[in-house]
C-alpha positions in Angstrom: 10.2 40.7 -19.1 13.7 39.6 -20.1 15.3 36.2 -20.3 13.2 33.8 -17.8 15.3 30.9 -16.0 13.2 27.9 -15.3 13.9 24.5 -13.9 12.3 21.6 -15.6 11.1 19.0 -13.2 9.1 15.9 -13.8 7.5 15.8 -10.4 7.8 18.0 -7.0 11.0 16.6 -6.2 12.9 16.7 -9.6 16.0 19.0 -10.1 18.2 20.5 -12.9 18.1 23.9 -14.5 18.1 25.8 -17.9 17.1 28.8 -19.7 13.8 29.4 -20.8 13.7 31.5 -23.9 12.4 35.1 -23.8 8.8 35.5 -25.1 8.6 36.9 -28.6 8.1 40.8 -29.2 4.6 40.4 -30.0 3.9 38.1 -27.0 5.5 40.4 -24.5 3.6 43.4 -26.0 0.2 41.5 -25.7 0.9 40.7 -22.1 1.9 43.9 -20.8 -1.1 45.6 -22.8 -3.4 42.8 -21.0 -2.0 43.4 -17.5 -2.4 47.4 -18.2 -6.0 46.9 -19.4 -6.7 44.6 -16.3 -5.2 47.4 -13.8 -7.3 50.2 -15.4 -10.4 48.0 -15.0 -9.9 47.9 -11.2 -8.8 51.5 -10.6 -5.2 51.3 -11.7 -4.2 48.9 -9.2 -3.0 45.4 -9.9 -2.0 42.3 -8.0 -2.1 38.8 -9.9 -0.4 35.8 -10.3 0.4 34.6 -13.8 1.6 31.3 -15.2 3.9 31.7 -18.4 4.5 28.6 -20.6 8.0 28.6 -22.4 8.7 27.6 -25.8 9.6 24.0 -24.6 6.5 23.5 -22.5 8.1 24.6 -19.1 6.1 26.7 -17.0 7.2 29.7 -14.8 4.9 31.3 -12.2 5.0 35.3 -11.6 3.5 37.6 -9.3 2.8 40.9 -10.5 1.8 43.9 -8.2 1.8 47.6 -9.8 -0.3 50.5 -11.1 -1.1 52.0 -14.2 1.3 55.0 -15.0 -0.7 58.5 -15.3 0.3 62.0 -16.8 -2.0 64.8 -16.2 -4.8 62.5 -14.8 -4.7 60.2 -17.9 -3.0 56.6 -18.1 -0.2 56.1 -20.6 -1.0 52.6 -20.9 2.1 51.5 -18.9 2.1 49.7 -15.8 4.9 50.5 -12.9 5.4 47.8 -10.4 7.3 44.7 -9.8 7.1 41.2 -11.3 8.5 38.5 -9.0 9.3 34.8 -10.1 7.5 32.8 -7.5 8.0 29.5 -9.2 10.4 27.8 -6.3 7.6 29.0 -4.1 5.0 27.2 -5.9 7.1 24.2 -6.2 7.4 24.0 -2.3 3.8 24.5 -2.0 3.1 21.6 -4.4 5.6 19.5 -2.5 4.1 20.2 0.9 0.5 19.5 -0.4 2.1 16.3 -2.2 3.5 15.1 1.6 0.0 16.1 3.0 -2.0 13.6 0.8 0.4 11.1 -0.5 2.7 8.2 0.8 6.3 8.9 0.1 7.3 5.2 -0.1 4.5 4.0 -2.5 3.2 7.3 -4.0 -0.2 6.1 -3.2 -2.6 8.4 -1.6 -2.6 8.5 2.2 -5.0 8.1 5.0 -5.9 11.8 4.7 -6.5 11.6 0.8 -8.3 8.2 1.2 -10.7 9.9 3.7 -11.5 12.9 1.3 -12.0 10.4 -1.6 -14.4 8.4 0.6 -16.3 11.3 1.9 -17.1 12.1 -1.4 -18.0 8.6 -2.4 -20.3 8.5 0.8 -22.2 11.5 -0.6 -22.6 10.4 -4.0 -23.8 7.0 -2.7 -26.5 8.8 -0.7 -27.4 11.2 -3.7 -27.8 8.4 -6.4 -28.6 5.2 -4.5 -25.4 3.7 -5.4 -23.5 0.7 -3.8 -19.7 1.0 -2.8 -17.3 -0.9 -1.0 -13.9 -0.3 1.4 -11.4 -3.3 1.3 -8.9 -3.0 4.4 -6.0 -5.4 3.7 -3.0 -6.3 5.8 -0.1 -8.4 4.7 0.2 -11.6 6.8 3.4 -12.1 8.8 4.9 -8.8 7.4 7.0 -8.3 10.5 8.5 -11.4 10.2 9.4 -10.5 6.8 10.6 -7.3 8.0 12.8 -8.6 10.8 14.2 -11.5 8.9 15.2 -9.9 5.6 15.8 -6.3 6.8 13.7 -2.9 6.5 14.9 -2.4 3.0 13.4 -5.7 1.8 10.5 -4.7 3.6 10.4 -1.4 1.9 10.6 -3.0 -1.6 7.8 -5.5 -0.6 5.5 -2.7 0.0 6.2 -0.8 -3.1 5.7 -4.2 -5.1 2.1 -4.6 -3.2 1.1 -1.0 -4.1 2.1 -1.8 -7.7 0.2 -5.1 -7.7 -2.7 -3.6 -6.1 -3.1 -0.8 -8.6 -2.9 -3.3 -11.1 -5.6 -5.4 -9.8 -8.1 -2.6 -9.4 -7.5 -0.8 -12.5 -10.8 0.4 -13.8 -10.3 -1.4 -17.4 -9.5 -4.7 -15.6 -12.1 -5.0 -12.9 -15.7 -5.9 -12.2 -18.5 -4.5 -14.4 -20.1 -1.6 -12.7 -23.7 -0.5 -12.4 -22.6 2.8 -14.2 -20.0 4.2 -16.2 -19.0 7.0 -13.7 -17.1 4.6 -11.6 -13.9 5.3 -9.4 -11.5 3.1 -7.6 -8.6 4.2 -5.1 -5.9 2.4 -3.7 -4.3 3.8 -0.5 -1.6 3.1 1.9 -2.8 3.9 5.5 0.4 3.1 7.2 2.9 0.2 7.8 1.4 -2.9 5.8 -2.1 -1.7 6.0 -3.5 -0.7 2.6 -7.3 0.4 1.4 -9.3 0.0 -1.8 -12.2 2.1 -2.6 -14.8 0.8 -4.9 -17.8 2.7 -6.1 -20.8 1.9 -8.3 -21.0 -1.7 -7.7 -23.7 -3.7 -9.0 -23.9 -5.3 -5.4 -21.6 -6.6 -2.6 -20.7 -9.7 -4.5 -18.6 -7.5 -7.0 -16.2 -6.6 -4.0 -15.7 -10.2 -3.2 -14.6 -10.6 -6.9 -11.8 -7.7 -6.6 -10.9 -9.1 -3.0 -10.3 -12.5 -4.6 -8.4 -11.1 -7.6 -6.2 -9.1 -5.2 -5.5 -12.2 -3.3 -4.4 -14.0 -6.3 -2.2 -11.2 -7.4 -0.4 -10.8 -4.2 0.2 -14.4 -3.6 2.5 -14.6 -7.0 6.2 -14.9 -5.9 8.2 -11.7 -5.7 11.7 -11.1 -6.4 13.1 -8.7 -3.8 16.8 -8.0 -3.4 17.8 -11.3 -4.2 15.3 -13.3 -2.4 12.2 -14.9 -3.7 9.2 -13.7 -1.2 5.4 -15.0 -1.2 3.1 -13.1 1.0 -0.6 -13.3 1.5 -3.3 -10.8 2.3 -6.1 -10.6 4.9 -8.8 -8.4 3.6 -11.8 -7.0 5.2 -14.6 -5.8 3.4 -17.3 -3.1 4.7 -20.1 -2.0 2.0 -21.8 1.3 2.1 -24.1 2.7 2.5 -25.2 -0.7 4.2 -22.7 -0.9 6.9 -22.1 2.7 7.5 -22.6 6.2 6.4 -19.4 7.6 7.5 -15.8 7.3 6.5 -14.4 6.6 9.9 -17.1 3.9 10.9 -16.6 2.2 7.6 -12.7 2.2 8.1 -13.3 0.6 11.4 -15.6 -2.1 10.2 -13.6 -3.0 7.4 -10.6 -3.4 10.0 -12.7 -5.6 12.0 -13.7 -7.9 9.1 -9.9 -8.1 8.2 -9.0 -9.1 11.9 -11.7 -11.7 11.4 -10.2 -13.0 8.2 -6.7 -13.3 10.1 -8.4 -15.2 13.0 -10.0 -17.6 10.5 -6.7 -18.6 9.2 -5.3 -15.5 7.2 -4.9 -15.6 3.3 -8.6 -14.9 2.9 -11.4 -12.0 2.9 -14.6 -11.6 5.1 -17.4 -9.2 4.8 -18.3 -7.3 8.0 -21.2 -8.5 10.1 -22.6 -6.7 12.7 -21.7 -9.4 15.4 -18.0 -8.7 14.6 -18.4 -5.5 16.2 -19.9 -6.6 19.4 -16.8 -9.4 19.6 -14.5 -6.8 18.8 -15.6 -4.4 21.5 -15.7 -7.4 24.0 -11.8 -8.4 22.6 -10.9 -4.6 23.5 -12.6 -4.9 26.9 -10.7 -8.2 27.7 -7.5 -6.7 26.4 -7.9 -3.9 28.8 -8.5 -6.2 31.5 -5.8 -8.4 30.7 -3.5 -5.2 31.0 -4.5 -4.5 34.4 -4.5 -8.1 35.5 -0.7 -8.3 34.9 -0.1 -5.3 37.0 -2.9 -6.4 39.6 -1.1 -9.8 39.8 -4.4 -11.6 39.1 -3.0 -14.7 37.6 -2.7 -17.8 39.3 -0.7 -21.1 38.5 -2.8 -24.5 38.6 -0.9 -27.8 38.5 -2.0 -31.1 37.0 -0.4 -34.0 38.0 1.9 -36.4 35.8 1.9 -40.1 36.8 4.5 -42.6 36.3 2.7 -45.4 34.6 4.9 -48.2 35.9 5.1 -47.4 39.6 1.7 -45.3 39.5 3.4 -42.5 41.5 3.1 -38.7 41.0 6.4 -37.6 39.3 5.5 -34.1 38.2 3.1 -31.4 37.5 2.4 -29.3 34.2 1.9 -25.7 35.4 -1.0 -23.9 33.8 -2.0 -20.2 34.1 -5.4 -19.3 35.1 -6.9 -15.8 35.2 -8.7 -14.9 38.5 -10.7 -12.0 37.7 -12.4 -10.1 40.6 -15.6 -9.6 38.8 -15.6 -12.2 35.9 -14.3 -14.9 37.9 -12.2 -17.7 36.4 -11.5 -16.7 32.9 -10.7 -19.6 30.3 -7.4 -19.8 28.8 -9.0 -20.2 25.6 -10.3 -16.8 25.7 -7.1 -14.7 27.0 -4.0 -16.8 25.8 -4.7 -16.1 22.0 -5.4 -12.4 22.8 -2.0 -12.4 24.9 -0.3 -13.8 21.9 -1.7 -11.5 19.6 -1.0 -8.2 21.7 2.5 -9.3 23.0 1.3 -9.4 26.5 2.2 -13.0 26.5 5.9 -11.8 26.9 5.2 -10.4 30.5 2.7 -13.2 31.4 5.0 -15.9 30.4 7.7 -14.6 32.4 5.8 -14.2 35.4 4.6 -18.0 34.8 8.2 -19.2 34.6 9.2 -16.9 37.6 6.3 -18.5 39.8 6.7 -21.9 38.7 10.2 -21.7 39.5 9.6 -20.2 43.0 6.9 -23.1 43.9 9.4 -25.8 42.5 12.2 -24.4 44.7 10.1 -24.5 47.7 9.1 -28.2 47.0 12.8 -29.0 46.6 13.8 -27.7 49.9 10.7 -29.7 51.5 12.5 -32.8 50.1 10.0 -33.5 47.1 11.6 -34.9 44.1 9.0 -33.7 41.7 9.1 -31.8 38.5 7.4 -29.0 37.0 7.0 -28.3 33.1 6.1 -24.9 32.0 4.9 -24.1 28.4 7.1 -21.5 26.4 5.2 -19.7 23.5 6.9 -18.7 20.1 6.8 -15.3 21.2 8.7 -15.7 24.3 11.3 -18.1 22.8 12.1 -15.5 20.1 12.8 -12.8 22.5 16.6 -11.8 22.4 17.0 -11.8 26.1 15.0 -15.1 26.8 17.9 -17.1 27.8 19.2 -14.2 29.9 16.0 -13.9 31.9 16.0 -17.6 32.3 19.4 -17.6 33.9 18.5 -14.8 36.2 15.2 -16.5 37.3 17.1 -19.8 38.1 19.8 -18.1 40.0 17.1 -15.9 41.9 15.5 -18.9 43.3 18.8 -21.2 44.0 16.8 -23.8 41.9 18.1 -27.3 41.0 17.0 -26.9 37.2 17.1 -30.5 36.6 13.4 -30.6 38.1 12.4 -27.6 35.7 11.2 -28.4 32.0 10.1 -26.1 29.2 7.5 -27.7 26.8 7.6 -26.2 23.1 5.5 -26.9 20.3 6.7 -28.2 16.9 5.7 -24.9 15.2 8.3 -23.3 17.6 11.2 -25.6 17.2 11.0 -25.4 13.2 10.9 -21.8 12.7 14.4 -21.4 12.3 16.2 -24.8 12.9 19.7 -23.7 13.0 18.9 -21.2 15.5 16.7 -23.1 17.5 19.0 -25.9 18.0 21.5 -23.6 19.4 19.1 -22.1 21.7 18.0 -25.6 22.8 21.4 -26.6 23.5 22.1 -23.3 25.8 18.7 -24.1 27.6 20.2 -27.7 28.1 23.4 -26.5 29.2 21.6 -24.6 32.0 20.2 -27.9 33.2 16.7 -27.5 32.1 14.7 -30.3 30.4 13.0 -30.1 27.1 9.8 -31.5 25.8 7.8 -31.2 22.6 4.5 -30.4 23.3 1.4 -31.6 21.3 3.5 -33.9 19.2 2.1 -35.1 16.0 0.0 -32.0 15.5 2.5 -29.8 13.8 5.1 -30.0 11.0 8.3 -31.0 12.4 10.5 -33.1 10.2 11.9 -36.6 11.9 15.2 -35.7 10.2 15.4 -32.5 12.1 13.9 -34.0 15.4 17.1 -35.9 16.1 19.3 -32.9 16.1 17.4 -31.3 18.7 18.4 -32.1 22.5 15.2 -33.2 23.7 14.1 -35.3 26.8 10.5 -36.0 26.2 7.6 -36.2 23.6 4.1 -35.3 24.6 1.3 -37.3 22.8 -1.5 -34.7 21.9 -4.9 -35.3 23.5 -6.7 -35.6 20.0 -4.7 -39.0 19.6 -5.5 -40.3 23.2 -9.2 -39.1 23.3 -10.4 -42.3 21.3 -8.0 -44.9 22.3 -8.1 -47.8 22.3 -11.1 -48.2 19.9 -10.2 -46.0 17.1 -7.6 -47.9 14.9 -5.8 -44.9 13.3 -5.6 -43.2 16.7 -4.0 -46.3 17.9 -1.6 -46.6 15.2 -0.3 -42.9 15.4 0.1 -43.3 19.2 2.2 -46.6 19.1 4.2 -45.0 16.2 5.1 -41.9 18.4 5.9 -44.3 21.4 8.1 -46.5 19.2 9.9 -43.5 17.7 10.4 -41.8 21.3 11.8 -45.2 22.4 14.6 -45.4 19.5 15.5 -41.7 20.2 15.8 -42.6 23.7 13.2 -39.8 24.7 10.4 -40.3 27.5 6.7 -40.1 26.3 3.8 -38.4 28.3 0.2 -38.9 26.9 -2.0 -35.9 27.9 -5.7 -35.9 28.3 -6.2 -39.3 29.8 -9.9 -40.0 31.0 -10.5 -43.7 31.1 -8.8 -46.9 32.5 -9.0 -48.4 29.0 -6.6 -45.5 27.5 -4.3 -45.7 30.4 -4.0 -49.5 30.0 -3.4 -49.2 26.5 -0.7 -46.6 26.9 1.3 -48.5 29.5 1.2 -51.8 27.3 2.6 -50.0 24.4 5.7 -48.3 26.3 4.1 -45.0 27.5 6.2 -43.7 30.4 3.7 -41.0 31.8 0.3 -39.8 31.6 -1.9 -36.9 32.8 -5.5 -36.1 32.6 -8.7 -35.8 34.3 -8.6 -39.5 35.2 -6.2 -38.7 37.8 -6.9 -34.9 38.4 -7.6 -31.7 36.6 -5.3 -28.6 37.0 -5.5 -27.8 40.9 -4.4 -24.8 42.9 -1.2 -25.1 44.6 -2.6 -25.9 48.0 -4.5 -29.1 46.4 -1.2 -30.0 44.5 0.7 -29.8 48.0 -2.1 -32.1 49.5 -1.3 -34.7 46.8 2.4 -34.3 47.5 2.1 -34.6 51.1 -0.3 -37.9 51.1 2.3 -39.8 49.2 -0.4 -42.1 47.9 -0.2 -43.5 44.1 -2.7 -41.5 42.1 -2.9 -44.8 39.7 -3.9 -47.2 42.4 -6.3 -44.7 43.8 -8.0 -44.2 40.3 -8.2 -48.3 40.3 -9.8 -48.4 43.5 -12.4 -45.6 43.5 -13.1 -44.4 39.7 -15.8 -45.9 37.8 -15.3 -46.8 34.2 -16.7 -44.2 31.7 -16.5 -43.1 27.9 -13.9 -40.7 27.2 -14.7 -37.2 27.3 -17.5 -37.5 29.6 -16.4 -36.7 33.0 -18.0 -33.3 34.2 -15.6 -31.0 36.2 -17.3 -31.9 39.5 -16.8 -35.7 38.7 -13.2 -35.1 37.7 -12.3 -33.4 40.9 -13.8 -36.3 43.0 -11.3 -38.8 41.7 -8.5 -36.9 43.2 -7.1 -39.0 45.9 
């Protein structure tokens, strides 16, 4: 056999090389005699693969093909043939198999491997009447971390999550099982999605214990590339065989439950329930309709009047998007706006809203109406790198006096990255567009930062208006916002005004403008133009025609009747 070279490797991708000492004489003799005997047993032909372990425990792989030597029809006991070192080929095969079944970044099993393990677990559960679970895990806000700190830090985070997951579900440190033949597996399906397979549970509650442990392990701070990062998981749990008996359905159900955990506030876990599948299918159908709606231009802008409390005159509108579906009718914004945010469709939709509002405002300006229009801008829109460029293009395209346009942003938007936000808001102001903080008082803005933002207006959220003037706490909060705005030279608009008592309270305490169903619901552009053309004071019209009623009690039809 001679001197065999080998490369000592720790794993499939290691390198390095050294000599493998030749086998001792007696070992070589035994090997050759064994090959000869094997060849004789199969008619003199031989084709085998051999693994030879060297003295230092390194292994080499060989392929041997040959036939026994014969003289005068009798075997001499020798083999004539070829022995080839196939160690490199075997190594390449191992690497290919590794790449097929393992994730290169985390060394965890991948989707294919997890599917195989889950198929075996499902078969075992059916045969032996066992309970198992699949946990589908997603890292909350991973994209923001990746975008902010870079992909290298994102990769470090995924490796750390993988290590912590393995620690959290290690057999010796997990829940007690119904049998000793338990199996756990952690896998990475892709991106920031991980799965955990649990078998031989006593009951479904054991899966919740593991989910809670994972939640605690992952929420501990991580040191990554000089940054301290804190992440939270959203986890969906599907049980087998109760929820499903095949791997694909089980994974889908766990995924649905995970998204329910996200919708419920993230950083938690949810068990799959049958109604979730129905809701998920409805959301998928709604998303498909929503994508077609953008292409088919099924959206409409409705306009809700804003009234000056001192003069009683209509001074502006808030533009609100509505979806007029050909079959479903008028779809509630509460149904499609969150879905648009989640899917990214809010970007083209939001751009259309701004463009259409500017087009309409330009028409009103040319008709001589001195009225403003405010438009809501989402966090997703605001974070787009080309947002300011598109606003400039839209303003120029409609030859619009920008002083009549106002963007409403929430406290969450302006507090995401204060320095960048201040710069972006200043550039918007330089274009001549006004700025308002919507739903003020419901977010987490810092008053020390508020004075740095180039704002024009604060909007008191309807939740503080609903019980005015009877609720003492709401009255104190509303008054405080109005005083704060006055000191900062900002205008104040109160949303959701439905009664004369609310209107009088707000006027007596310094509120500048109001909007709500007391005056008008959001109306199509044709009705908005009727209001502009009439020139009547809506506040006086309400005083003369609207009966007094408790806040929140006006029906949609009643509210339409009090438009002057």
